[in-house]
N, C-alpha and C positions, 0 to 999 in steps of 0.2 A: 913160690909157690911149691917145692919139696915137700914140705909138711903144712902146707895149709888144708889141703884135703883133710888131714883131722878134725879142724873144727869146720870145716865144709859137711863134712859126713854127721860131724856129732849133733850138730844145727837142723842137721837134713833130717836124720833119726831122733829128735827130742818132738821136732815141730809135728812129727807123725800122730802125738795125745793129742791136738790141741784140733778142736773141728773147726773148719773155715778157714782153715789156713793149713791143712796137711796134704792137700794138694801139691802146695812148693815144696814141700819135701822128699817126696818123689824125686824130681828136679834135681834140687840140693844133694840129695842121695849122690844120681844117676854122676852127677857133672865128680865126685867125689868117689868114686869108681873109678872114672875116667883117668880123671887124674894118675890117681895112686897105680891106673897100670901104665901111664906111661913113665911114672918116679921110679916100678919097682920093675919095668920093664916087663910086664906081665898081661898077653892079650887079653886072661879070664877075665879081668879085673873090668878092664874096657870094652869087653863086650858083653856082661853084665852094667854095665854102662849106658851103653848105646841101649842095649834090648828093653833097658827099663823107657828113656827118652820114647824109643818105637811104641811099650802100651800106653806109655800117658800120653803120644800123642794119639793110639788107635784111639782110647777110649773119650776123647774129648771129639774123635771123627762120626763114632757111634752114635753119641752122646745126640752131635745136628745129623745124621742119618734119620734118625729118629723124629729127628723134629721136622725134619724138611719134606719126610714123605707121611707124615702127618693130615696137615692141608689134602694129599690127594686122599687118601684114604676115608677124612670126615667130610671132602665136596664131596665122593662118591656117596654116600650114604643116604637114600630114601625116604623122602617126610613121610611116604607115604602108607597106608597098613599094609600086610600081606608079608606072600614070602615076598624075602627081595629078585631086584635081578639079576640073573650072569653074570653080566657084567658088575657089577659089584662085587662076588665072589671072586671073579679069577684079576681085579684089583688089587682084592686084598689077599688071595694066594703069592699074586706077582711080588707085594708088596710086605710079606712072609718071608718068604724065597729071602730076597737080597739080607733079610733081619737076620732070619739063621745063617746065612754065608757068614755074613758079619764076624755076630760074632761067636762061628767057630772060627772064625782063623785068627779074635783077636781071642777066645781063648785057648789058641794054642801057643799065642806067642809068649799068655800069660805064665803060662807053662813051660816053656822054654828061662823061660826073667828066672823067677824059685829055683828051678834048680840052678841054672848060674850062679845065682845071689846062696843057693846056698853052697856053692863050693868054694863058689869065692874066700862068702864068710873063713872054711875048713882051711882054703890053702893062706891066706891072709894072717891064718891067728901058727898056721905051722911057719910066716915069714915073718912079721913081726914078734912071735912068740909071745901074742897076748891073750894070753886066758878069755877076752870080752869076743872078741871074733869069734872063737869058740862056743861061745853061748848062742851068741846072734846065729849060728847058723843051727844050734839044738830047738835055739827059741821056734826059729822058722822050719824048721822039722817040727814042731809041735802043732806048731798052724796048721801046716798041713794038713798032717792025718789028724786034728781038732777039724778041719773044713771037709774033710770026708765024713769022717762021723755026723756032720751035721748039714752033712747035705739029703741026704735019706727019714734025718729022721723031721727034716724040715718038710722031704715033701709026704711023707711017711703022716705027718700033723694038717697039714692043710689038706690030701682025702679027705683026711677024718672029720675032717669040719664039713667041707663039700659033703663029705656021706649023709650027714649029720640036719643041713640042710635043708637037702633032697626032701629028709625024711618030713621036715614041716608040714602041714598040711595049708593050705587058703582058707582064710577067713571067711571070704566069701563062699552059698554053692555055687558048684562048677556050672550048673547051668547059664549063672551071668556071664556077659563075656567083660563085661565092666561091674566093679560095687554101682550100683546109683545112687546120682547128685541131687543132693540134695535140696531143688526143687521135687524131682519125684517123691523123696521119702514124705513131703510135706503137701 
């Protein structure tokens, strides 16, 4: 077990690049960090592995919560025309509050995991005298910087597209509630 974490972690990091298999990668990397922490008596490595497993479990729980709440929201949507009833709005907002709370908790856990993983890479670089851990740490820092840059750009682009769509005029006259059917035209 002493050096098995090299293979487990290496295979885990390689699997991160393969679609549909990369969800297994986070578990393998987490197990490798835990094994390395126990072998070198480094709590940071062990904590990093545990945090990675918690993020994996919480992301599955979040997806499960979305699917569990969807029928409750969809069942309360009225099929009649007109303004939705107040009960529907309360139901949707209650589910939305739960989803936002889960997302914020998951984001905080993910942020702690990223910080721990970056620190663990640099400490492993010092302990093992390996530049690859240092390169991995700097790549994680670069990824975080890229994400920080990409998020506002994506939000801005979405808002630009939405404002462009809002400026499109409807094809049928605004006085008609619905466009005419084929029978009405004939």
